[in-house]
Structures are given as structure tokens and as C-alpha cells.
C-alpha positions as CSV (number, residue, x, y, z in Angstrom):
1,X,-9.6,-14.0,1.7
2,X,-9.8,-15.3,-1.8
3,X,-9.2,-12.5,-4.3
4,X,-9.5,-12.8,-8.1
5,X,-9.6,-9.3,-9.6
6,X,-10.3,-10.3,-13.2
7,X,-9.1,-7.1,-14.7
8,X,-10.8,-4.7,-12.2
9,X,-9.2,-1.3,-11.5
10,X,-8.1,0.6,-8.4
11,X,-5.7,3.3,-7.3
12,X,-2.5,3.3,-5.3
13,X,-3.5,5.9,-2.7
14,X,-2.2,9.4,-2.8
15,X,-4.0,12.1,-4.8
16,X,-3.4,15.8,-5.4
17,X,-5.2,18.8,-3.9
18,X,-6.4,19.4,-0.4
19,X,-10.1,18.8,-0.8
20,X,-11.3,15.2,0.1
21,X,-14.6,15.8,-1.7
22,X,-12.8,16.5,-5.0
23,X,-10.6,13.5,-4.7
24,X,-13.5,11.2,-3.8
25,X,-15.4,12.5,-6.9
26,X,-12.6,11.3,-9.1
27,X,-12.5,7.9,-7.4
28,X,-16.3,7.6,-7.5
29,X,-16.3,8.3,-11.3
30,X,-13.5,6.0,-12.4
31,X,-12.9,3.4,-9.8
32,X,-16.4,2.1,-9.2
33,X,-15.5,-1.5,-8.5
34,X,-12.6,-1.0,-6.1
35,X,-12.7,2.5,-4.6
36,X,-9.9,3.5,-2.3
37,X,-9.6,6.3,0.3
38,X,-7.5,9.2,-0.9
39,X,-4.3,10.2,0.9
40,X,-3.8,14.0,0.5
41,X,-0.2,14.9,1.2
42,X,-0.7,18.5,0.0
43,X,-2.8,19.1,3.2
44,X,0.5,19.3,5.1
45,X,3.2,17.2,6.8
46,X,0.6,15.5,9.1
47,X,-0.7,13.7,5.9
48,X,2.7,12.6,4.7
49,X,2.4,8.9,4.1
50,X,4.9,8.2,6.9
51,X,3.7,10.8,9.5
52,X,0.1,9.6,9.2
53,X,0.8,6.4,11.1
54,X,3.1,7.7,13.9
55,X,0.5,9.0,16.3
56,X,0.6,6.0,18.7
57,X,4.3,6.5,19.1
58,X,3.9,10.2,19.6
59,X,1.2,9.8,22.2
60,X,3.2,7.3,24.2
61,X,6.3,9.6,24.2
62,X,8.4,7.2,22.1
63,X,8.8,9.7,19.2
64,X,9.9,13.3,19.8
65,X,8.5,16.0,17.6
66,X,10.4,19.3,17.5
67,X,9.1,21.4,14.7
68,X,9.9,19.6,11.4
69,X,12.2,17.2,13.3
70,X,10.7,13.8,14.2
71,X,13.0,11.2,15.9
72,X,13.3,8.5,18.5
73,X,15.2,9.4,21.7
74,X,15.6,6.2,23.8
75,X,17.8,8.1,26.3
76,X,15.2,10.6,27.4
77,X,13.5,10.4,30.8
78,X,10.3,8.5,30.6
79,X,11.3,6.2,27.8
80,X,10.9,3.0,29.8
81,X,7.4,4.1,30.9
82,X,6.5,4.9,27.3
83,X,7.7,1.4,26.2
84,X,5.5,-0.2,28.9
85,X,2.5,1.8,27.8
86,X,3.0,1.0,24.2
87,X,3.4,-2.7,24.6
88,X,0.4,-2.8,27.0
89,X,-1.7,-1.3,24.2
90,X,-0.3,-3.8,21.7
91,X,-1.0,-6.7,24.0
92,X,-4.5,-5.4,24.6
93,X,-5.1,-5.4,20.8
94,X,-3.7,-8.9,20.5
95,X,-6.1,-10.0,23.2
96,X,-9.0,-8.5,21.4
97,X,-9.9,-6.0,24.2
98,X,-12.8,-3.7,23.1
99,X,-11.5,-0.3,22.0
100,X,-7.8,-1.2,22.1
101,X,-7.3,-0.9,18.4
102,X,-8.8,2.6,18.4
103,X,-5.5,3.7,20.0
104,X,-3.9,3.0,16.6
105,X,-6.4,4.9,14.5
106,X,-5.6,7.9,12.4
107,X,-6.1,11.3,14.1
108,X,-8.8,13.1,12.0
109,X,-6.4,15.9,11.2
110,X,-3.9,13.4,9.7
111,X,-6.3,11.6,7.4
112,X,-9.1,13.8,6.1
113,X,-9.5,11.6,3.0
114,X,-9.9,8.5,5.0
115,X,-12.7,9.9,7.2
116,X,-14.4,11.5,4.2
117,X,-14.3,8.1,2.5
118,X,-16.0,6.5,5.5
119,X,-18.7,9.1,5.4
120,X,-19.2,8.6,1.6
121,X,-19.5,4.8,2.1
122,X,-22.1,5.3,4.8
123,X,-24.3,6.9,2.2
124,X,-24.0,3.7,0.1
125,X,-21.2,1.7,-1.5
126,X,-22.8,1.8,-5.0
127,X,-21.2,-0.7,-7.5
128,X,-18.2,-1.4,-5.3
129,X,-17.2,-5.0,-5.1
130,X,-14.2,-4.4,-2.8
131,X,-12.9,-1.5,-0.7
132,X,-9.2,-0.7,-0.7
133,X,-7.1,0.8,2.1
134,X,-3.4,1.3,2.4
135,X,-0.7,1.7,5.0
136,X,3.0,2.7,4.9
137,X,5.5,-0.1,4.8
138,X,7.8,-0.7,7.7
139,X,11.1,-0.2,5.8
140,X,9.9,3.1,4.4
141,X,9.2,4.3,8.0
142,X,12.4,2.9,9.5
143,X,14.6,4.3,6.8
144,X,13.1,7.8,7.2
145,X,13.0,8.0,11.0
146,X,16.2,8.2,13.0
147,X,17.2,8.1,16.6
148,X,18.7,11.1,18.5
149,X,22.2,10.2,17.2
150,X,21.1,10.3,13.5
151,X,21.1,6.6,13.0
152,X,18.3,5.0,11.0
153,X,15.7,3.4,13.2
154,X,15.8,0.2,11.1
155,X,19.2,-0.7,12.5
156,X,17.9,-0.7,16.1
157,X,16.0,-3.9,16.8
158,X,13.7,-2.3,19.4
159,X,12.9,0.8,17.3
160,X,12.2,-1.4,14.3
161,X,9.8,-3.6,16.4
162,X,7.9,-0.5,17.5
163,X,7.4,0.6,13.9
164,X,6.3,-2.8,12.7
165,X,3.8,-3.2,15.5
166,X,2.5,0.3,15.1
167,X,1.9,-0.3,11.3
168,X,0.4,-3.8,12.0
169,X,-2.1,-2.6,14.5
170,X,-3.1,0.3,12.4
171,X,-3.6,-2.0,9.4
172,X,-5.9,-4.2,11.6
173,X,-7.8,-1.1,12.7
174,X,-8.1,0.2,9.2
175,X,-9.3,-3.2,7.9
176,X,-12.0,-3.3,10.6
177,X,-13.1,0.2,9.8
178,X,-13.6,-0.6,6.1
179,X,-15.1,-4.1,6.7
180,X,-18.1,-2.7,8.5
181,X,-19.7,-1.8,5.1
182,X,-20.1,-5.5,4.3
183,X,-17.6,-5.7,1.4
184,X,-14.3,-7.6,1.1
185,X,-11.4,-5.4,2.0
186,X,-7.9,-5.1,0.5
187,X,-5.1,-3.4,2.5
188,X,-1.9,-2.6,0.5
189,X,1.4,-2.0,2.3
190,X,3.2,0.7,0.3
191,X,6.9,0.1,0.8
192,X,9.2,1.4,-1.9
193,X,12.2,1.1,0.5
194,X,12.2,-2.7,-0.1
195,X,14.6,-1.6,-2.9
196,X,17.2,-1.1,-0.1
197,X,17.9,-4.9,-0.2
198,X,20.9,-5.7,-2.3
199,X,22.3,-2.2,-2.4
200,X,25.9,-1.8,-1.0
201,X,24.8,1.0,1.4
202,X,22.3,-1.4,3.1
203,X,24.4,-4.6,3.2
204,X,23.1,-5.7,6.6
205,X,19.5,-5.7,5.4
206,X,18.6,-9.3,4.5
207,X,15.7,-10.8,2.6
208,X,14.8,-12.8,5.8
209,X,14.5,-9.6,7.8
210,X,12.3,-8.0,5.2
211,X,10.0,-11.0,4.9
212,X,9.7,-11.2,8.7
213,X,9.0,-7.5,9.0
214,X,6.2,-7.7,6.4
215,X,4.8,-11.0,7.7
216,X,3.8,-9.4,11.0
217,X,1.8,-6.8,9.1
218,X,0.2,-9.4,6.7
219,X,-0.8,-11.5,9.7
220,X,-2.5,-8.6,11.3
221,X,-4.4,-7.8,8.1
222,X,-5.4,-11.5,7.6
223,X,-6.6,-11.8,11.2
224,X,-8.8,-8.8,10.5
225,X,-10.5,-10.7,7.6
226,X,-8.9,-8.6,4.8
227,X,-6.6,-9.4,1.9
228,X,-3.0,-8.1,1.9
229,X,-1.0,-6.6,-0.9
230,X,2.3,-4.8,-1.3
231,X,3.0,-1.9,-3.7
232,X,6.6,-1.1,-4.6
233,X,7.3,1.3,-7.5
234,X,10.9,0.3,-8.1
235,X,13.0,-2.6,-9.3
236,X,13.3,-4.9,-6.4
237,X,14.0,-8.6,-5.7
238,X,10.4,-9.6,-6.4
239,X,10.9,-13.1,-5.0
240,X,10.8,-11.6,-1.5
241,X,7.1,-10.8,-2.1
242,X,6.2,-13.8,-4.3
243,X,7.4,-16.0,-1.5
244,X,5.4,-14.2,1.1
245,X,1.9,-14.9,2.4
246,X,-0.1,-12.1,0.7
247,X,-2.7,-11.9,-2.0
248,X,-1.5,-9.1,-4.3
249,X,1.9,-7.9,-5.6
250,X,1.6,-4.4,-7.1
251,X,4.4,-3.2,-9.4
252,X,5.1,-0.4,-11.9
253,X,4.5,-2.4,-15.1
254,X,5.1,0.6,-17.3
255,X,8.7,1.3,-16.2
256,X,9.9,-1.8,-14.3
257,X,8.3,-4.8,-16.0
258,X,11.7,-6.2,-17.0
259,X,12.7,-6.3,-13.3
260,X,10.1,-8.9,-12.7
261,X,11.1,-11.3,-15.5
262,X,14.1,-12.9,-13.7
263,X,11.7,-14.0,-10.9
264,X,9.2,-15.8,-13.1
265,X,9.9,-19.1,-11.3
266,X,8.7,-17.7,-7.9
267,X,5.9,-15.8,-9.7
268,X,4.6,-19.1,-11.0
269,X,4.4,-20.4,-7.5
270,X,2.8,-17.2,-6.2
271,X,0.1,-17.5,-8.9
272,X,-0.4,-21.2,-8.2
273,X,-1.2,-20.3,-4.6
274,X,-3.9,-17.9,-5.7
275,X,-1.9,-14.7,-5.8
276,X,-2.6,-11.8,-8.1
277,X,-0.6,-9.1,-9.8
278,X,-1.6,-5.4,-9.8
279,X,-0.3,-4.1,-13.1
280,X,0.7,-0.4,-12.7
281,X,0.5,0.1,-16.4
282,X,-0.7,3.8,-16.5
283,X,2.4,6.0,-16.2
284,X,2.4,8.8,-13.6
285,X,5.0,11.0,-15.2
286,X,3.6,14.0,-17.1
287,X,5.1,13.4,-20.5
288,X,4.4,9.7,-20.6
289,X,0.9,10.1,-19.2
290,X,0.0,12.6,-21.9
291,X,1.6,10.5,-24.7
292,X,-0.2,7.3,-24.0
293,X,-3.8,6.3,-24.5
294,X,-5.7,3.1,-23.7
295,X,-4.8,1.3,-26.9
296,X,-1.1,2.1,-26.6
297,X,-1.2,0.9,-22.9
298,X,-3.0,-2.3,-23.9
299,X,-0.3,-3.0,-26.5
300,X,2.3,-2.7,-23.7
301,X,0.5,-4.9,-21.2
302,X,-0.3,-7.6,-23.8
303,X,3.3,-7.6,-24.9
304,X,4.3,-8.1,-21.2
305,X,1.7,-10.9,-20.9
306,X,3.2,-12.5,-24.0
307,X,6.6,-12.5,-22.3
308,X,5.2,-14.4,-19.4
309,X,3.2,-16.9,-21.5
310,X,6.4,-17.7,-23.4
311,X,7.9,-18.6,-20.0
312,X,5.1,-21.0,-19.1
313,X,2.4,-18.8,-17.4
314,X,-1.1,-19.3,-18.9
315,X,-2.7,-16.3,-20.4
316,X,-6.0,-17.2,-18.7
317,X,-4.3,-17.1,-15.3
318,X,-2.8,-13.7,-16.1
319,X,-6.2,-12.3,-17.0
320,X,-8.1,-13.7,-14.0
321,X,-5.4,-12.6,-11.6
322,X,-4.9,-9.1,-13.1
323,X,-5.6,-5.8,-11.3
324,X,-5.1,-2.6,-13.2
325,X,-3.7,0.5,-11.5
326,X,-1.6,3.6,-12.1
327,X,2.1,3.0,-11.8
328,X,2.3,4.9,-8.6
329,X,0.3,7.4,-6.5
330,X,-0.7,10.8,-8.0
331,X,-0.4,13.0,-4.9
332,X,2.4,15.2,-6.3
333,X,0.7,15.7,-9.7
334,X,-1.6,18.4,-11.0
335,X,-5.3,17.5,-10.4
336,X,-6.0,17.5,-14.2
337,X,-3.2,15.0,-14.8
338,X,-4.5,12.8,-12.0
339,X,-7.9,12.8,-13.6
340,X,-6.4,11.7,-16.9
341,X,-4.5,8.9,-15.2
342,X,-7.6,7.6,-13.4
343,X,-9.6,7.8,-16.6
344,X,-6.9,5.8,-18.5
345,X,-6.8,3.2,-15.6
346,X,-10.6,2.7,-16.0
347,X,-10.4,2.5,-19.8
348,X,-7.6,-0.1,-19.8
349,X,-9.5,-2.2,-17.2
350,X,-12.7,-2.0,-19.3
351,X,-10.9,-3.0,-22.5
352,X,-9.1,-6.0,-20.9
353,X,-12.3,-7.3,-19.3
354,X,-14.1,-6.9,-22.7
355,X,-11.4,-8.6,-24.7
356,X,-10.7,-11.4,-22.2
357,X,-14.4,-12.1,-21.5
358,X,-13.9,-11.4,-17.8
């Protein structure tokens, strides 16, 4: 899907509170062009951004849940049958069998904000030009879940494959659920754990592994007719994403802009292929969010654009391929602060579109 955001605004995903209606009201007020469904982690552990996506693995008996402990146990009786069931479901999805993708859907109890968003869209999409969904990244899951011995799932090829395929099929299901409203759909993969690459504690994690893991999910999103993006709110090797087959790279432009500068060469190639940058220019830390206003944030982003133009990227390209977002999700913040952040996001987007003639 061709995607040229031209300064439009959207959110990352998580929002504070437990009431989907309240979160949707904020989204409806400030993100009219690209609304997203709200993830509500304060509703409980079932809405944690990792736990939301595990239901297919729980249902097939591949993940064991004991109170707050969630883990893989390949040695338990019934594991081979669970594997057979899971891969049968996956192959049915790949074959396009009717209803197969529904097995990878959110349980309603785990995604109140998603289902409330669907109900809101059924009433009318208003001024929306795109709809945005989001899924957890495979590294973030695989470096949180462990096996029965306490070893990270990422280091077990089979467990890693189960996670990747679960996320990929869910992303395809989510894209389909959003596309039925007749608008182009964006699905972001939220994966801060990409930052593991290059750290001494994760020496066996290679860039080729990460690119391959993400590609399977991007492919599922693209086959579903949606555009793919990745959000990472840390300093990472951005060339991993710029060299990947996706439409949007989302980064914390307020805190980590300088981490992108060394990768300008691969950024140029990404933009030349039609890629876009989501500039997380609105800070999500209390002190910074209260200190800044739209003019101070515009000064920051225009300074960052000047850095890129001095390195050979055309300003017009930066403007046309610019999406404005908060630096990260707002799920752990006070509701009033989240409202301020969303208001600032809209204000910066509006100013950029006015000044750049977008």
C-alpha cells in the first residue's frame, strides 16, 4: 500500500484509564485523520501488550499459565499434540480457509479498546483517512517469555517460531478486521526489544535474525492489504528497519534523534523506496510534556530536519513522508497528561501542514 502521510498525526497505542469510551473520546477529538484503537493496560494483566496476543498459544496448550507465571513447557505431556494443532491452524490461515484467522483474534476480555473501536467505526469513520492498528513485536515477546527452565524463548528456535507465527497471523486478522470499514490500514509492530541487538548480553542475536523475524510479520500484513510500520522508542541500529520491507519507521524524535543520524545513508534508500518516518516529537515524560508547547516542538523538529537536509535529504521529502506522533505510548500516564500529549500532537501536525503547504 502506498502511504504518504504528509504531516498527519496518530498515536502509538496504549492509553491510560480503564474506560474504552474515555480513551476513544480523546482519539476522536485529536486524531481525526488516523485514529487508532486504544490499548488499556490498566484494565489488568490480560491487556498487557504482550499477554494480549498469547491466546492462541494458551488455547493449544503450548503456553502454561499459573497465576502470574506464564511460560512454555515443551516437556509437558500433550506438547506434541499442541504443536500439531497450532501448525494446523497456521496452515489453514495460510491456505485462506474461512474462519481460520478468527482463531488468532483477541479475546474480548483482553482487548476492550479494540472492540470498542470497531463499534465506534461502525457508527461512521468521520474524517478518518486511515485506520491504525498495532501488534507486539516478536523480540519483545520472546525476551519476556521463558521456558520451564527459565531460558528466554528467543533462544529456542521452535519457541521463537511459534511466537512469530502467532503475531503474524494476529496482525493479518487485525488488518482484516480494520479494513472492512473501507479505509487504508496501517499496522505498527511495537518492538522496543530490537535494542537487544549489539548489546553484550545478547551477543547471539544478529541483525539477520531480527530482519527475518520481522519480515514474516510484515509479509502477513502486506498480504492482508495493509501497510506495515515498526515503532521502537530506544536508540537502535536503525538500518535494520530502513533495509526492511515496510512503509513506516516510528522513532522517539524527542529523545533519540541523534541515534538515527549515523544511519542517514540507509535512511535515504528507505525514503527513495517510498518509506515514511513517524516523528515521535511529543515527549511522554511528565516534566518535558508540561514544559513544551507546539512552537518549541516545531523548533526541535525543524532543527532535526535541517540536520537531515544538510546530509542530502530534501526537505520536501521529509515533509511529505512525515507522520507526527507522541514519543511513546501513554498507557502509564495520568489521563490529563495523555490528553495534553494528544493535543500537542494534533497541534504540531496542524502547524507543519500549514507551514509546509501539505
